C-alpha positions as CSV (number, residue, x, y, z in Angstrom):
1,M,98.1,134.7,75.8
2,S,95.8,137.2,74.1
3,T,94.3,138.3,77.4
4,V,96.1,140.6,79.7
5,L,96.6,139.0,83.1
6,T,97.1,141.1,86.3
7,D,100.6,139.9,86.9
8,T,101.2,141.2,90.4
9,Y,102.0,137.6,91.4
10,G,103.9,136.5,88.3
11,I,101.2,134.3,86.8
12,A,101.9,135.3,83.2
13,E,105.5,134.3,83.6
14,A,104.6,131.1,85.3
15,L,102.2,130.2,82.4
16,K,105.0,130.9,79.9
17,K,107.4,128.6,81.7
18,L,104.8,125.8,81.8
19,G,104.1,126.2,78.0
20,I,100.4,127.1,78.5
21,Q,98.9,128.9,75.5
22,E,95.5,130.5,75.2
23,V,94.1,127.6,73.1
24,N,95.6,124.3,74.1
25,F,95.2,120.6,73.3
26,G,92.2,118.5,74.4
27,A,93.9,115.2,74.0
28,S,97.5,114.0,74.5
29,T,99.3,110.7,74.3
30,G,102.5,111.9,75.9
31,T,104.7,114.1,73.6
32,H,102.0,114.4,70.9
33,H,99.3,117.0,71.7
34,A,96.2,117.3,69.6
35,I,94.0,120.4,69.3
36,T,90.6,118.6,69.1
37,S,87.4,119.7,67.5
38,G,85.2,119.5,70.6
39,P,83.6,122.4,72.4
40,R,85.9,124.9,74.2
41,V,86.4,124.6,77.9
42,D,87.3,128.1,79.3
43,S,89.3,128.3,82.5
44,Y,88.8,131.4,84.8
45,S,90.6,132.0,88.0
46,P,88.4,132.1,91.1
47,A,91.1,134.4,92.6
48,D,90.3,137.4,90.4
49,G,87.8,136.2,87.8
50,Q,90.2,136.6,85.0
51,F,90.2,134.3,81.9
52,I,93.4,132.1,81.9
53,G,93.0,130.0,78.8
54,S,90.9,127.6,76.7
55,V,91.1,123.9,76.0
56,N,89.2,122.0,73.4
57,Q,87.1,119.1,74.7
58,A,88.1,115.7,73.4
59,T,85.6,114.0,71.1
60,A,84.6,110.4,70.9
61,E,87.0,110.0,68.0
62,D,89.8,111.6,70.0
63,Y,89.1,109.2,72.8
64,E,89.3,106.2,70.5
65,R,92.6,107.3,69.0
66,V,94.1,107.9,72.4
67,M,92.9,104.5,73.7
68,K,94.4,102.6,70.7
69,T,97.7,104.4,71.3
70,A,97.6,103.5,75.0
71,E,96.9,99.8,74.2
72,E,100.0,99.6,71.9
73,A,102.1,101.5,74.5
74,F,101.2,99.0,77.2
75,K,102.6,96.1,75.1
76,V,106.0,97.7,75.2
77,W,105.9,99.4,78.7
78,R,105.0,96.2,80.5
79,T,108.2,94.5,79.2
80,M,110.5,97.2,80.5
81,P,112.1,96.1,83.9
82,A,110.4,97.8,86.8
83,P,113.6,99.5,88.1
84,K,114.0,101.1,84.6
85,R,110.5,102.4,84.8
86,G,111.4,103.7,88.3
87,E,114.4,105.5,86.9
88,I,112.1,107.3,84.4
89,V,109.8,108.3,87.3
90,R,112.8,109.5,89.2
91,Q,113.6,111.8,86.3
92,M,110.0,113.1,86.3
93,G,110.4,113.9,90.0
94,D,113.5,116.0,89.1
95,Q,111.4,117.8,86.5
96,F,108.7,118.7,89.0
97,R,111.4,120.0,91.3
98,K,112.6,122.2,88.5
99,Y,109.0,123.5,87.8
100,K,107.7,123.5,91.4
101,E,107.3,127.2,91.7
102,P,105.5,128.0,88.4
103,L,103.3,124.9,88.7
104,G,102.5,125.8,92.3
105,Q,101.5,129.2,91.2
106,L,99.2,127.8,88.5
107,V,97.6,125.4,91.0
108,S,96.9,128.3,93.3
109,Y,95.6,130.6,90.6
110,E,93.4,128.2,88.7
111,M,92.0,126.3,91.7
112,G,92.1,129.1,94.4
113,K,94.1,127.4,97.2
114,S,96.9,129.4,98.9
115,L,100.3,129.5,97.2
116,Q,101.7,127.6,100.1
117,E,99.2,124.8,99.5
118,G,99.8,125.0,95.8
119,L,103.5,124.5,96.3
120,G,102.8,121.8,98.8
121,E,100.7,120.0,96.3
122,V,103.6,119.9,93.8
123,Q,105.8,118.7,96.7
124,E,103.4,115.7,97.0
125,I,104.2,114.9,93.4
126,I,107.9,115.0,94.1
127,D,107.4,112.9,97.2
128,I,105.3,110.2,95.5
129,C,107.9,110.1,92.7
130,D,110.6,109.3,95.3
131,F,108.3,106.7,96.9
132,A,107.6,105.1,93.5
133,V,111.3,104.9,92.7
134,G,112.0,102.7,95.7
135,L,108.8,100.7,95.1
136,S,110.0,99.8,91.6
137,R,112.5,97.4,93.3
138,Q,110.0,96.1,95.9
139,L,107.1,94.6,93.9
140,Y,107.3,91.5,96.0
141,G,105.4,88.3,95.9
142,L,105.4,85.4,98.4
143,T,106.9,81.9,98.3
144,M,104.6,79.3,99.9
145,H,105.2,75.6,100.8
146,S,103.3,73.1,98.7
147,E,101.5,70.1,100.2
148,R,102.8,68.0,97.4
149,P,106.4,66.7,97.3
150,K,108.8,68.3,94.8
151,H,106.5,71.2,94.1
152,R,107.2,74.9,94.6
153,M,104.5,77.6,95.0
154,Y,104.8,81.3,94.7
155,E,102.8,84.4,93.7
156,Q,103.8,87.2,91.5
157,W,102.3,90.5,90.4
158,H,101.8,91.6,86.8
159,P,100.6,94.9,85.3
160,L,96.9,95.4,84.8
161,G,97.0,97.4,81.6
162,I,95.4,100.8,81.1
163,V,94.6,102.6,84.3
164,G,92.0,105.4,84.1
165,V,92.4,108.3,86.4
166,I,89.5,110.8,86.9
167,S,90.5,113.5,89.3
168,A,88.8,116.4,91.1
169,F,89.4,120.2,91.0
170,N,90.5,120.5,94.7
171,F,93.8,118.6,94.2
172,P,94.3,119.2,90.4
173,V,97.8,117.6,90.2
174,A,98.6,115.6,93.3
175,V,95.9,112.9,93.0
176,W,96.9,112.3,89.5
177,A,100.5,111.7,90.7
178,W,99.4,109.4,93.5
179,N,97.9,107.1,91.0
180,T,100.1,107.4,87.9
181,M,103.5,107.2,89.5
182,L,102.6,104.0,91.2
183,A,100.8,102.6,88.2
184,W,103.7,103.4,86.0
185,V,106.3,101.6,88.1
186,C,103.9,98.7,88.2
187,G,104.0,98.6,84.4
188,D,100.6,100.1,83.6
189,V,99.9,103.0,81.2
190,C,97.6,105.8,82.3
191,V,94.7,107.8,80.8
192,W,93.9,110.9,82.8
193,K,90.7,112.9,82.7
194,P,91.2,116.0,84.9
195,S,88.5,118.2,86.2
196,S,87.1,120.6,83.6
197,K,87.4,123.3,86.3
198,T,91.2,123.0,86.3
199,P,92.3,121.7,82.9
200,L,95.4,123.9,82.6
201,C,97.0,122.3,85.6
202,A,96.8,118.9,83.8
203,I,98.2,120.3,80.6
204,A,101.1,121.8,82.6
205,C,101.9,118.4,84.1
206,Q,101.9,116.7,80.7
207,N,104.2,119.5,79.4
208,I,106.6,119.0,82.3
209,I,107.1,115.3,81.8
210,S,107.1,115.3,78.0
211,E,110.9,116.0,77.9
212,V,111.5,112.9,80.1
213,L,109.2,110.8,78.0
214,K,111.0,111.8,74.8
215,K,114.5,111.5,76.2
216,N,113.9,107.9,77.4
217,N,112.1,106.8,74.2
218,V,109.0,106.0,76.2
219,P,106.3,104.8,73.8
220,E,103.6,107.3,72.9
221,G,100.5,106.5,75.0
222,V,102.1,105.7,78.4
223,S,100.9,109.1,79.7
224,C,97.6,110.3,78.2
225,V,95.4,113.2,78.9
226,L,91.8,113.7,77.8
227,I,89.8,116.9,78.6
228,G,86.1,117.1,79.0
229,N,83.3,115.6,81.1
230,P,81.9,113.2,78.4
231,V,85.3,111.4,78.5
232,G,84.4,110.1,82.0
233,D,81.4,108.1,80.8
234,L,83.5,106.6,78.0
235,M,86.2,105.6,80.4
236,N,83.8,104.1,83.0
237,N,82.2,101.8,80.4
238,D,85.3,100.8,78.5
239,K,86.3,97.2,78.9
240,R,89.8,98.1,77.8
241,I,90.3,99.9,81.1
242,P,90.6,97.3,83.9
243,L,90.9,99.9,86.7
244,I,89.3,103.3,87.2
245,S,90.6,105.5,90.0
246,F,87.9,108.2,90.7
247,T,88.1,111.1,93.1
248,G,85.0,113.2,93.5
249,S,81.5,113.2,94.9
250,T,79.7,110.3,96.4
251,R,76.9,110.8,93.8
252,I,79.2,110.4,90.8
253,G,81.2,107.7,92.7
254,R,78.1,105.5,92.7
255,I,77.8,105.8,89.0
256,V,81.5,104.9,88.5
257,A,81.2,101.9,90.8
258,E,78.1,100.6,89.1
259,S,79.6,101.1,85.6
260,T,82.9,99.4,86.3
261,A,81.3,96.6,88.3
262,R,78.8,95.9,85.5
263,R,81.7,95.1,83.2
264,F,83.7,93.4,85.9
265,G,86.3,96.2,86.1
266,R,87.9,97.5,89.3
267,S,87.5,100.9,90.8
268,I,89.5,102.9,93.4
269,L,87.0,105.4,94.9
270,E,88.0,108.4,96.9
271,L,84.7,110.1,97.6
272,G,83.1,112.4,100.2
273,G,84.4,113.1,103.7
274,N,82.5,114.4,106.8
275,N,85.4,114.6,109.1
276,A,85.3,115.3,112.8
277,I,87.7,116.3,115.5
278,I,86.9,115.2,119.0
279,V,88.2,117.7,121.6
280,S,88.6,115.9,124.9
281,E,88.6,117.5,128.4
282,H,92.2,116.3,128.4
283,A,93.2,118.2,125.2
284,D,95.9,120.8,124.7
285,L,93.7,123.6,123.4
286,S,96.7,125.4,121.8
287,M,97.1,122.3,119.6
288,V,93.4,122.1,118.9
289,L,93.4,125.7,117.7
290,V,95.9,125.0,114.9
291,G,94.4,121.6,113.9
292,A,90.8,122.8,113.9
293,V,91.2,126.2,112.3
294,F,93.5,125.0,109.4
295,G,91.4,121.9,109.1
296,A,88.2,123.9,108.7
297,V,89.3,126.9,106.6
298,G,92.4,125.5,104.7
299,T,91.7,125.4,100.9
300,A,88.5,127.3,101.8
301,G,87.0,124.1,103.1
302,Q,87.4,122.3,99.8
303,R,89.5,119.3,100.9
304,C,88.0,115.9,101.2
305,T,89.8,115.8,104.6
306,T,88.4,119.2,105.7
307,T,87.3,119.4,109.3
308,R,83.5,119.8,109.1
309,R,82.5,118.8,112.7
310,L,84.0,119.7,116.1
311,I,82.8,117.4,118.9
312,V,83.8,119.1,122.2
313,H,83.6,117.8,125.7
314,E,81.0,119.9,127.7
315,S,83.5,120.9,130.3
316,V,85.8,122.7,127.8
317,Y,83.1,123.7,125.3
318,D,82.8,127.4,126.2
319,K,86.6,127.8,126.4
320,T,87.1,126.1,123.0
321,I,84.4,128.2,121.3
322,A,86.0,131.4,122.7
323,V,89.4,130.4,121.4
324,L,88.0,129.6,118.0
325,K,86.0,132.8,117.8
326,N,89.1,134.8,118.5
327,A,91.1,132.9,115.9
328,Y,88.3,133.3,113.2
329,S,88.3,137.1,113.9
330,Q,91.9,137.2,112.8
331,L,91.5,135.3,109.5
332,V,92.4,137.4,106.4
333,I,90.4,136.5,103.3
334,G,91.9,137.4,99.9
335,N,93.9,136.5,96.8
336,P,95.5,133.1,97.5
337,L,98.8,134.2,95.9
338,D,99.3,136.7,98.6
339,A,101.0,135.1,101.6
340,K,99.4,137.4,104.2
341,N,95.9,135.9,103.4
342,H,94.6,132.8,105.2
343,V,91.6,132.0,103.1
344,G,91.2,132.1,99.3
345,P,88.1,131.7,97.2
346,L,85.7,128.8,96.4
347,I,86.2,127.2,93.0
348,D,83.2,129.0,91.3
349,K,79.9,130.7,91.9
350,N,78.0,127.4,92.0
351,A,80.1,126.4,95.0
352,V,79.1,129.8,96.6
353,K,75.4,128.9,96.0
354,D,76.0,125.5,97.7
355,Y,77.6,127.3,100.7
356,L,74.7,129.8,101.0
357,N,72.2,127.0,100.7
358,A,73.9,125.0,103.5
359,L,73.8,128.1,105.8
360,E,70.1,128.5,105.2
361,R,69.4,124.8,105.8
362,A,71.4,124.8,109.0
363,K,69.4,127.8,110.2
364,Q,66.1,126.2,109.3
365,E,67.0,123.0,111.3
366,G,67.8,125.0,114.4
367,G,71.5,125.8,114.0
368,N,72.9,128.8,115.8
369,A,75.7,130.8,114.0
370,I,78.5,131.5,116.4
371,V,80.6,133.0,113.7
372,E,78.4,134.4,110.9
373,G,79.0,133.5,107.3
374,G,78.3,135.2,104.0
375,V,79.7,136.3,100.7
376,V,82.7,138.8,100.8
377,E,82.2,141.7,98.4
378,G,84.1,144.8,97.4
379,R,87.4,145.6,95.8
380,G,89.7,142.5,95.4
381,Y,86.7,140.1,95.5
382,E,85.3,140.8,92.0
383,S,85.3,137.1,91.1
384,G,82.3,136.6,93.5
385,C,83.8,133.4,94.9
386,Y,85.0,134.6,98.3
387,V,83.0,133.6,101.4
388,K,83.4,134.0,105.1
389,P,84.5,130.9,107.2
390,C,81.7,130.4,109.7
391,I,81.0,128.3,112.8
392,I,77.5,126.9,113.5
393,E,76.3,125.3,116.7
394,A,74.4,122.3,115.5
395,K,73.3,118.7,116.3
396,N,74.9,115.7,114.6
397,D,71.6,114.4,113.3
398,F,70.8,117.6,111.3
399,H,70.3,116.6,107.7
400,I,72.8,119.3,106.5
401,V,75.4,118.1,109.1
402,Q,75.1,114.6,107.7
403,E,76.0,115.9,104.2
404,E,79.4,117.2,102.9
405,T,79.4,120.8,101.9
406,F,82.6,121.8,100.1
407,A,83.0,125.1,101.9
408,P,84.4,126.6,105.2
409,I,81.5,125.7,107.4
410,L,82.4,124.2,110.8
411,Y,79.6,122.6,112.9
412,V,80.2,122.4,116.6
413,M,78.5,120.2,119.2
414,K,78.9,118.9,122.8
415,Y,79.5,115.5,124.3
416,K,79.7,114.0,127.8
417,T,81.5,110.6,127.4
418,I,84.1,109.3,125.0
419,E,81.8,106.6,123.9
420,E,79.2,109.2,123.0
421,A,81.8,111.3,121.1
422,V,83.0,108.3,119.1
423,A,79.4,107.4,118.3
424,M,78.8,110.9,117.0
425,Q,82.0,110.9,115.0
426,N,81.0,107.6,113.4
427,G,77.3,108.7,113.0
428,V,77.5,110.0,109.4
429,P,77.5,108.2,106.1
430,Q,81.1,109.1,105.2
431,G,84.2,107.6,106.7
432,L,87.4,109.3,105.5
433,S,89.3,111.1,108.2
434,S,88.9,111.5,112.0
435,S,90.9,112.9,114.9
436,I,90.9,113.2,118.7
437,F,92.9,115.7,120.7
438,T,93.6,114.2,124.1
439,N,96.5,113.6,126.5
440,N,94.6,110.7,128.0
441,M,96.1,107.4,126.8
442,R,93.0,105.4,127.4
443,E,91.0,107.7,125.2
444,M,93.7,107.6,122.5
445,E,93.7,103.8,122.5
446,Y,89.9,103.6,122.6
447,F,89.6,105.9,119.6
448,L,92.1,103.8,117.6
449,S,90.6,100.4,118.6
450,A,88.0,98.4,116.8
451,E,85.4,100.1,118.9
452,G,86.6,103.5,117.9
453,S,86.8,105.5,114.7
454,D,85.4,103.8,111.7
455,C,87.3,106.0,109.3
456,G,90.2,105.1,106.9
457,I,92.3,107.7,108.7
458,A,92.3,108.1,112.5
459,N,94.7,110.7,114.0
460,V,95.6,111.6,117.6
461,N,96.6,115.2,118.4
462,I,96.7,115.9,114.7
463,G,93.9,117.4,112.6
464,T,91.9,115.7,110.0
465,S,93.3,117.6,107.1
466,G,96.4,116.5,105.2
467,A,98.2,113.2,104.9
468,E,101.6,111.9,104.1
469,I,102.3,109.9,100.9
470,G,103.9,107.0,102.9
471,G,100.5,105.9,104.2
472,A,97.6,104.6,102.1
473,F,95.0,107.3,101.7
474,G,91.3,106.6,101.7
475,G,88.2,105.9,103.7
476,E,85.2,103.6,104.3
477,K,81.4,103.7,103.9
478,E,80.3,106.3,101.4
479,T,83.9,107.5,101.0
480,G,84.3,104.5,98.8
481,G,86.8,102.1,100.4
482,G,89.6,103.0,97.9
483,R,93.3,103.4,98.9
484,E,95.9,105.5,97.0
485,S,99.5,106.6,97.5
486,G,101.7,104.7,100.0
487,S,101.9,101.5,102.0
488,D,100.8,98.5,99.8
489,A,98.3,100.6,97.7
490,W,100.4,99.5,94.7
491,K,98.7,96.2,94.7
492,A,95.5,97.8,93.4
493,Y,97.3,98.6,90.1
494,M,98.4,95.0,89.5
495,R,97.0,91.5,89.1
496,R,98.0,88.7,91.4
497,Q,99.1,85.4,89.9
498,T,99.7,82.1,91.9
499,N,102.3,79.8,90.3
500,T,103.0,76.2,91.1
501,I,106.1,74.4,89.6
502,N,106.4,70.6,89.7
503,Y,110.1,69.7,89.4
504,G,109.5,66.0,90.2
505,T,108.7,63.0,87.9
506,Q,105.3,62.2,89.5
507,L,102.0,64.2,89.2
508,P,100.3,64.0,92.6
509,L,97.0,65.9,92.8
510,A,96.1,68.4,95.5
511,Q,94.0,67.5,98.5
512,G,95.2,63.9,98.2
513,I,92.9,63.1,95.3
514,E,93.7,60.0,93.3
515,F,92.7,59.8,89.6
516,N,93.8,56.4,88.2
517,F,93.1,55.1,84.7
């Protein structure tokens, strides 16, 4: 690196271990990295405003070269037995264990989340690798009874081809892993366009797995990376990519959905969240405190599962607010690599503008600030990306409350009945994560019933933020309907085929049809 980093937290050493140079590649097909001729993308840390490194943006020519390599790789990769592909993914998991600390440091420094969360994100990669290894021996189809004598029916699953992964800045490595590890054991090859706000994290991941790819003679093109926003449009409109997995805003998600549908492609959409916790009169407030505060301020409110609304029963409203105000007064804002700090920075100054705009709009609509927000200034906050977590008393139908603001703003409101609370929770365009804190079994079951939460994730006595890789992750309505990670989400990365075998000497037709001549 030609720049001198403040290395109080060992960032320079972490970058060295990860093979990150000042100017790095903009396109990669696995072990071959190409320094492209496109415009430079500079990466600055929101933690201290320092320049980390530059990446050249991939050009249309780079894109075409990568796609052709991926096409050829798929022809080989799909023929490899799934357990063998799983073994390669297992080795990748071991590599991420080896590089967990430096990669977690880079995630924290380039994105701005706490070091604990950065390390936790790398742990998600390790966990999904383990999940995928087991999955490689469980890509099951079904056997069905035929209505015709001496016929056997079954279904099987085949690889789709090239899977495009477009990921967001807030989880710069985990979301890629959720998709690619499953896609790889399914026999697909992957082309990844990471966020241009966190390109170095993507390069680090490619560097980490390159040794495994080389050692196992994996064909060039199974794991591809392309840097730069223009790449997204090329991917969305490319008929050679049967599946696009997109994580990002609802606005861009609509464009992705329309583009892929127009060419009869598939999409996995993980879009906005406007997540609520219902606090019942039967809740344990000590548990609410942990779930609500971390849910609202963790990752500085930049998770898709961040708690944005707190719907509190009127009988415990004042007590809940008092507990929250006390907790917020103890929050320490600062460099995310320092373990004593609770809240790190927003990703950039544009995010700060969105935060300030949301505060102003909430005030104009009649919101009342219970805990005041604002930008944090002074020594240690020179990046200009640090803001104060705030709490605003609001109504669910405020226009700003109906939107997702990627910032630590928590809107609080009252309810009288559980039916009213659930209606408020569901009364937003998004449908990702939801939660109720209650010790009343009837309320629990109502919340989880068909009459209850309309979200893809519904929790009881757990906050909205965070999910385990064993369960399928995703949501409904404007969240996009996609599912990634665990459960049977693997089916999205494969094509289903129904097979019928006639082992008799006659050819009876289905539905009893006779065709004589």
